[in-house]
N, C-alpha and C positions, 0 to 999 in steps of 0.2 A: 359651458366650458369651465366656469368658475367653480362649479360644484365638484367637478372631477379633480381639480387642483386641491380644493378643500378636503376632499375625501382622501387624496394621496397624502396630504400633510397630516391629517388625523391619524391615518394608518402608521405613518412614520413616527409620529409622536407616541402612539401607543406602543410601538415596537421599542422605541427609546426608553420609555418608562419600564417596560418588561425587562429589557436588557440591563438597565440600571438596578432594578430590584434583584435580579438574579446575580449580578456582579457583586452587589453589596452583601447578599447572602453568602456567596462563596468566600468572600474576604472575611466575613464575620465567623464563618465555620472554621476557616483556617486559623484565625486568631484564637478562637475558643479552644481548638485542639492543642495549639501551642501552649496557651496559658494554663490549661488543665494539666498538661504533662509537666509544666514547670512548677506549678503549685504542688503537685504530687511529689516531685523530686525534692523540692525544698522541705516539705513536711517530713519526708523520710529522713532527710539529712538532719533536721532539727531534732527529730525523735532519737536518732542515733547519738548526736553530740550533746544535746541538752538533757536528755532523759535516758542515759545509757542502760539503766537498770529499771526501766519503767515496768509497772505491773498492770494487770487488768483493772480497769476503773479509772478514776481521775487522778492524774499525776500533776501536781501544782508546784511551780517554782515562782519565787518572788523576784520581780524585775526591778523593784524599787519605785519610789514615788507613788505607791498605791497600786501599781500595775502587777498583774500576775499572768503567767502563761500556763494554760491548762491543756495538757495532752490527755485525751480520753482514749483509752485502749479498750476496744470491745472484742468479743469473740463470738463466733457463731458455732453452733453444734449441728451436726447432721448425722444421719444414720448411714452406716456402711455395713457390708457383709463382713463378719469377723474372719480373720485369717484362719487358715487350717480348719475350715468347716465345710460341710457338704451342701450348704444352701445354694440353690440354683439361682435365686433372685433375692432382691432386697425385701420384697413383701413376705416371702417365706421366713427370712431371718427375723423380721419384725414380729411376725406372728408367733414364732418360737420364743422370742424374748418376752412378749406380753404374757404368753402362757406360763413361762417360768415365774414372772412377777406375780401372777395371780395365785401361784402356789405358795407365796410367802405371806403367811398371816392373813388377818382379816382385811388389811388395807392394800394388799398387793394389786388387786383388781382396780381399785380406785386410782392408785398411782399410775398403773399401766394406761388407763383411759385418759388421764390428764397429760401424760408424757408425750404421747404420739398424736401429732396433728395430721389428720388426713386431708389432703387437698384433692378436690375433684376437678379435673380439667376435661374439657370437651376436645375430642380428637376431630379436628376440622375435616380430615380425610374421611374418617368413618362416617361423620355426619352427612357429608355430601353424597355418600353411597347409600344412605338410608332410603327406603321407599317412601313416597310422599305421605302415606297414611301413618308411618312410624315417625316421620319428621314432625307431623302435626301433634303427636303425643309429646315428643321430646321438646318441641318449641315452648310448651307451657312451663317447662322447668329451666329454660335458658334465658339469661340476660345478655344481650349483645351491646357492647360499647365500642365506639371508635377509639383507636389509640391515636397518639400524636402521629401525624403523617411524616413520612420520611421524604427527602428530596435529594435527587442526585442529578448531576449534569454529566452526560456522557459525551465524550468527544467522538467525532465521526471515525469510523474504522479506516485504517490506512489501506489504501488500494495497493494490491500486490503487483 
């Protein structure tokens, strides 16, 4: 009889540990979201008020006593289909752009090759549809890495 009670206590303790871990995680996630949003809001307000005319790059203001505040403004560039063109997709537009670049002097082709980065992604849907013998070929060229897992706690559905 004592082993049944011990087993029940062990199960209850494991459930309490599980519930505490999940509760702590949910609280941390809520706090993280709040503070991430607050930090972003404050950073935008500081940029607007302390650096009203900031430029791309590092913008530095002296705070006194040897302290400085540095606002770094970065930009990203991405390709898009030019307005008022007949290109059906971005790849066609990029191909036309690189062809035009190659027609400009001896270095046009070199610059076209350096400018455009091509990223090759695996379509998970298409991969799963491949016949096994083709998957065997493709698998030699694929590296699979686990991402950081996500976690979600779902409340029970309300009964109608």
